[in-house]
C-alpha positions in Angstrom: 120.4 107.2 88.3 122.4 104.3 87.0 121.2 100.7 86.6 122.9 99.3 89.8 121.5 102.1 92.0 118.0 101.4 90.7 118.5 97.6 91.2 119.7 97.9 94.8 117.7 101.1 95.6 120.8 102.9 96.7 120.2 106.5 97.7 116.5 106.2 98.5 115.6 107.3 101.9 112.6 105.4 103.5 111.4 108.6 105.2 111.1 110.5 101.9 107.8 111.2 100.3 108.9 109.8 96.9 109.9 106.5 98.5 106.6 106.2 100.3 104.7 106.9 97.2 106.7 104.3 95.2 106.2 101.7 97.9 102.5 102.3 98.0 102.3 101.9 94.2 104.3 98.6 94.5 101.7 97.3 96.9 98.7 98.4 94.9 96.7 95.4 93.8 98.3 92.9 96.0 95.9 90.1 97.1 95.6 89.6 100.8 95.5 86.2 102.5 95.1 87.5 106.0 95.9 90.5 108.2 97.3 90.3 111.8 97.7 92.9 114.5 99.8 92.7 117.7 97.4 93.2 120.7 98.1 92.5 124.4 101.2 90.3 123.6 99.4 88.2 121.0 99.3 88.3 117.2 95.6 88.3 116.4 94.0 87.8 113.0 91.9 90.8 112.3 90.9 90.0 108.7 91.0 87.5 105.9 90.9 88.0 102.1 90.8 91.3 100.4 93.4 93.5 98.7 95.7 96.5 99.0 94.8 99.6 97.0 95.8 103.2 96.4 92.9 105.6 95.8 93.9 109.2 95.1 96.3 110.1 97.9 95.2 107.3 100.3 96.5 103.8 100.9 93.7 101.3 101.8 93.8 97.8 103.3 90.5 96.2 102.5 89.8 92.8 104.0 86.8 90.7 105.0 84.5 92.9 103.0 85.4 95.9 105.1 88.0 98.7 105.1 90.5 97.9 107.9 93.1 100.6 107.5 93.2 103.9 105.6 96.2 106.2 105.6 97.6 109.1 103.5 100.3 107.8 101.2 102.7 110.5 102.3 102.5 109.3 105.9 102.6 105.6 105.2 105.4 103.4 106.5 105.6 100.0 104.8 108.3 97.4 105.2 108.4 94.0 103.5 108.8 90.9 105.7 112.1 89.1 105.2 110.3 86.2 103.7 108.8 88.5 101.0 105.3 87.1 101.5 103.9 90.1 103.4 104.4 93.7 104.5 104.1 95.6 107.8 102.0 98.7 107.3 102.0 101.5 109.8 100.5 105.0 109.9 97.8 107.3 111.2 94.5 105.4 110.5 92.0 107.8 109.1 89.2 105.5 110.2 90.1 106.0 113.8 90.7 109.8 113.7 94.4 109.6 113.0 95.3 107.0 115.7 98.6 105.2 114.9 98.0 101.6 113.8 100.3 98.9 112.7 99.1 95.8 110.9 100.9 92.9 109.2 99.5 92.0 105.8 100.2 88.5 104.4 99.9 88.0 100.7 98.3 85.2 98.7 101.1 83.2 97.1 100.9 82.9 93.3 103.5 81.0 91.3 105.0 83.2 88.7 
């Protein structure tokens, strides 16, 4: 794989397991500002503070001192917001017996 293909991520398919694992590792350790979920036509805040983590083969959204979302990394769908300050995470939530759940995680901004 050449330099430009790695830079622009050419050839990576978002539905592939390798892509999902790579995205989960990119998100590991991100500090969460707040988490929202679309419910009944409204965007409700469901948690504040916390972090994103990968533990074994599971992706975890931990917020407000409680685990909000837990999903197998191989089944995770994660897409960055266009602003770059958050990510939309979707997948079968293991905390709700595999019910599909989609949450939007907003990151804490740190100047680099």
